[in-house]
N, C-alpha and C positions, 0 to 999 in steps of 0.2 A: 504492499499501499504505499502511496507516495505521500510525502510530508506537504503540506498544506503551506505556501510560503505568502503571505502578506505583503507585496512590496510598496511599502508607505513612502510618496514623494510629494513633492512641491510645498506648500504653505503659505502662511502668508508671512514672506522673507523677504528681502533684497536681492535674496539668490534665486529664486522660486526656478529661473529657467534652467541655472544652474544643473538644480536639482532633477530635473526632467529629463536634461541629456544623461546624468550618470545612472540613471534608473533605468532607461531605456538600453542605454550598456549592459548595465548586468542583467538586466530581465532576460536579453538576445545570448546572454552566455552560461545562464544557470541551465544545472543537469537537469534536463526535462522526465529524464529516466529516472531520475529518484523525487523531482518536487514538482508538486502542482504550484504553478506562479500566476496568483493573484493579484493584479495591482492595484493600490486604495492609493486614487490621488487628491490632493486637498488642492484646493483653489484660493486661489487669493483672498479671498470672500471667508477663507476656512469651512467651506462645503466637503463634502468627502464622496469621492465618486468611485465605483467599481465597474470592472466589464472588460473583457479581452481588447477593444479596441483601443484602449491605454495603452497597451503595449507600442502601438504606434510612434512614435516621434510625430511624423506628420499631420496628428490629429490636432495639435497645439497650434497648431498653427489659425485654426477657426474654432473658438472656447465654444459658440453656439454649438456645435454639434457635437462634442460633450455634454454639455449639460440636456442636451437632447435627448442623445441615444445611450449613453451609460445611465448606470442606475444610482440613485445620490442615497448613501447610508450610514448609517452608524455603527460604529464598532460597540460590542458591550458583551460581558460574560453572561450567557444564559443557559441554567442546568446542565455546570459542567463542561459546555463547548464555548468558545470565543467566534460570535456570528456575528455577519456583516448583513442589517436588516434594511428592507425598503422604506426610505423615509416618506413615501407618496402611498397611497390605495395601489394596489395592494399591500399591504406593509408585512410579505412577507419575508422570509429570511433567503435572503439572496445566496449568500455561500458560509460556508465557515474556515477558518484559517489554526493552523497551530504551533506559527511562530511569525512575529511580525520583523520585517527585516524594513527598519528604516533608512532611506537612502536620501536623507533629506540635507541642504544648508542653511546655515546660518538663524538670526533671531526668529522665537516662536515655535522652532523644530528641533532643531540641532542640539539647543542649550537647555535642554530639560524638560523643556515645558508637556512635548511629546513623549520622553522618555516616561515622566510621571505618571500619563493616565495610562499610559499602559500598564506600569508598574502598578497603579491602584487598580488595574482590574486582574493582574494576576498574568498574564500573558508572555510566558517566553516572548524574549526578542532579544536581537542582537546587535551588539555595539557595547560604551559605557553605562550605565546606571545613572540615575537623575545624577548625585555629586559628581560624577564623571566627566559628565557631559557639561554641566555648570561651570567648572572651573577648564573646561578644554575647549569653551567659548571666549568665557571673560578673559581679555586679555590680560588684564590687571591683577584677575585671582591667579590665574595662574602664574605668572610672572613672581607674585609675590610668595607662592608656595616654593617655585624651583628658588629664590634668594637664600629662605631658611633652609632647603635642600644644599648649598652651595653649589649651582650649577650658574655657572657661567653665562653672564647675556651683559648688554650693553644698557650705559645708563640711562633710566626713565621716572619721569614723574606723571601722575596722572590727575584729571581733577572733574567735576560734577559740572554739566552745562548750568545749573543754577549758580554756582560757585562765580563761574567768568562774568556770567548777565550782572550779578551783586558787586563784583568788585574785579573787575577785568584788569587793572594794572596789578593788584597783590598776584593773579595766576599767573600775568606775563612775565612778573619778576621770579615766581617760582619757576621759571620755566627757563629762563636766562643763565639758572646756574648749569644746566647745561649746554655745553655749546654749539652754535650753528655750524653745519646746517643739522637739522633735527626732525623726524617724521611723525607726521600728526595721525592719529589713528583712533575712531570709533571702537570703544572697546570692546564690542561684542559680534561686528559682523564680520565676515569673512571676502574671501575671493577677489582681494585689493578694493573694496569697495570705500569710499569715501575719503583715500589716504591720500596726503600729500607730503613732497618733500619741501621743507621751507629754507630757506639762506639768509634770510634777515626778518627787521620785526613785520613789515607791509606783508610778506609771503605767509607768516608765521598767522596773522590774522586773517587771513583768505584761508588758508587750511582749517583753522577753528571753527568756521562761519562753515565751513565745507562739510566737517567732522559731524557737528551737531547734530546736522541734518538728518543724520541717521541713526544716534545712540545720545545716552543721555551724559554717558561716560566715557570721557576722552583721556588716550594714552599719549605722551609723547615721549619719544626714544631719540639719544643720540644715533648720528647715522653711523655705521662700521665704514672708514676708508678701505680705501684699496681694499673694495668688495668682490668678493665671489661666495655667491649662492648657490649652499647643496640641498637638498632634501634626503630622508633616509623615511621608508616606513616600519612600523613596531607592528607587530601580530601576536596577540594573545591576549593573557589577564593579570592581575597580579602574582599569581605563580608561575605561569610562564610566558615567556618572551621568546621572539625570532625577529628579525633584522632581515631587511631587503637590501637589494645591493643601492646606492648612492648616487645621485644624477644631481649634474653641475647643469643648474639654469641660466639659459640666456635670452637678454634681455638687453636693448638698448636703453633703457630708461633706469633710472636709479633703482627701481625696485620691481618685480614682476605683477604687470597693469592685468587688470581684468581681461580685457584685450588680447594681452599675451594668452593670457591661460585660456581662455575660450574665444574668441569670435577670431584669431590669429588672420590667415588672408584669405577663409571662407567668406563663402555670401551669408548674409543673415537679412532678415527682417528686422525692421525697427519698429518695438511694440513696449510703450511703457519706457522710453528710455534705454529699453535693452534689447540687445540682438536675440532674436532667436534663430535657432538653426532650422535653415530650408534645407531639401535636398542635396545634397553638395556640399555642405556649408561645412557647421565647425565640429570638432570630432571632440569635443570638450579638451581635457589635462590634452589630447594626444596632439593638439595645435601648437602647443609651446616647444621653443627650440631648447635644447637639450642636448648634454653630453653625458651619455651612459657607460659604463660608469665614472664619474666624475673623474679630473684630470685632479688626482690631491697627493699627497706621498702618507705610505703604509701609518706613519704616525697619527697623520692628521685624521685619515679613514679611522682607527681605533680610537683616538677620541671623541669622533662623532659617535659610531656606534655605540662607545658608553656612556656618553651623555644621553644619548636616545634613549636606551632602556633606564638608565636612572629617572629622567623626566616622565617617562610614561607612569613608570609605578608610582613616583610620589604625588600625581594629580589622578591616582587609581584609573587608569583607564581600562580600555576594554576593547574588544573585537582588531579591526586595522585601523590604524591612526599614521597619518603623515606627517613628520616634525621635520620642521624649517631649519637650517642655522645661515648665519651669516659670519664669513670668516674675511679675517683682515689678512689679503695674500701677503704683505711683504711683511708681519709682522709672526705670518704664520700662527694667530691666535682665532681659535674657536670662540664664538657666543653662539647660544640657544636664540632663537626668532620664537618662533610659537609650534603649537601643537595643531592639528587639522583631525577634531576628533572622526568626523567623516569626509573623509576626504575627495575632491573633485576626482570624478574617474572613477574612485576606489583606490586610485594609486596602483592598478593592477598591473602598469609598465614597469612598476619598480623591481615587481613580483617575477614577471616574466625575465629581465635579466638571470633571475636565480631558477631560472626553469621548476616555475610554480606557475604553470596556465592560470587565465582570469577563471574557466570554469571550478578550478581546482583552491581558490584563493575563494571565492563566494562561499564554498562546501566547509572549504575550515572556518570561517568568519560562521556559517551556519551552525557546526558542533560547539565554537566555542561559546555562542548564546545557549545553546541547552545547559551546558555545563555551568555556565553563569545561573542559568534559570535554576538548576539543580543544588546548587550551595545556598543561592538565595532563601529557598524554600524551604532549605534546611537547617538553616536558624529560625529562633525563636521571636517572633513577634508579636503575641498575645500569650495571654495566663488566661486556665480555663476558669478560675475564679472570676466571681462576676458583685465589684461590688456596690451594684444596684440591686443584689438582691438583700431584702429586708430594708428596703432605704426607705420605702414608704413608712412601714413600721417605726421606724424612727424619726418619724413627723414630718419626711420628705425635706423639701428644700425649706419648710417652715422649723426646721427643727436643726437646721445648720446658725450657727452662732460664730459672728466674725469672720464670714466667708468658708469657713470647717466644717466639717462633721462632728457632732458632739460625740 
């Protein structure tokens, strides 16, 4: 009997279209002899849809087709099953799933929000739990944790949008303790959305104004000089970890932009300020220029691998994450940059260099998700005792004194 895998993608995120690309790639490579693939698409207005048509990336060029022909559903637990039920008449069960596979990017989906819902209804799912997802999306949290773990990073500071609006000069003064150039980032977005490199006060103000459009929390970092950017993937959980090959990413910009990552030279259709892939267009992270393996010394390679595993464990990550590093090529000094809990294209190309095919990678990720679920349900989360028994006999709420039970 096949395992029914609900692939969840989309969502209310500026990386909505990127998620569609990643999920489409994964669904096309999943072992159909072993798994029944059930696509679950979340629209930008947070409606959930399912149907085989959602496996075809061409469908998303006309959202009216999705809403007309796919089933508008809710996912919930019912009589020991995890079901997708039609929201419209007739309100029957459309399908069941055994495990959820979130292939989502960005705020409201990758950041623990979706994982919290899945965990609350008790369904097994692939990837980090709520905690690992939160700190894997919030760059301030992740850097504070890595700092405490002694993992090397470039200098940074952060602030809330309200702090900047109330006392701009104080925030700017704090930032200026870091020497120009600096890089300004929304703390919880991905795919290089809202990021600016700033070389002076005027550019800094412009960069902050742009970043504030996407997030309430803003991160400012020192720019690493003589930059070489490399990425590595780590697969596993807190018990076991495996590292992929290391890639060197090539960009004409000071950092890898959204266009570098997803648009490339492929054709695309502008929709809502973002290019949506059309036939012959974007191939996701495959469109990025890269050297694979990276042109680095064995010493640097070992340092990147060691730091990646330590960073993965420190955040309590699980599944298959990509971790990005910045190298000062003259000083031969390695700085960790950030983690991507659910990376674009699931970073499958890094594993293929180690002779792990995309299909096998997906299989490994599902198996890790099942193991994590078994670990989770094996812990004690509730007690058999019920303090409400006899509560009424003790006077109920009226029997409480000073907010405490007598």
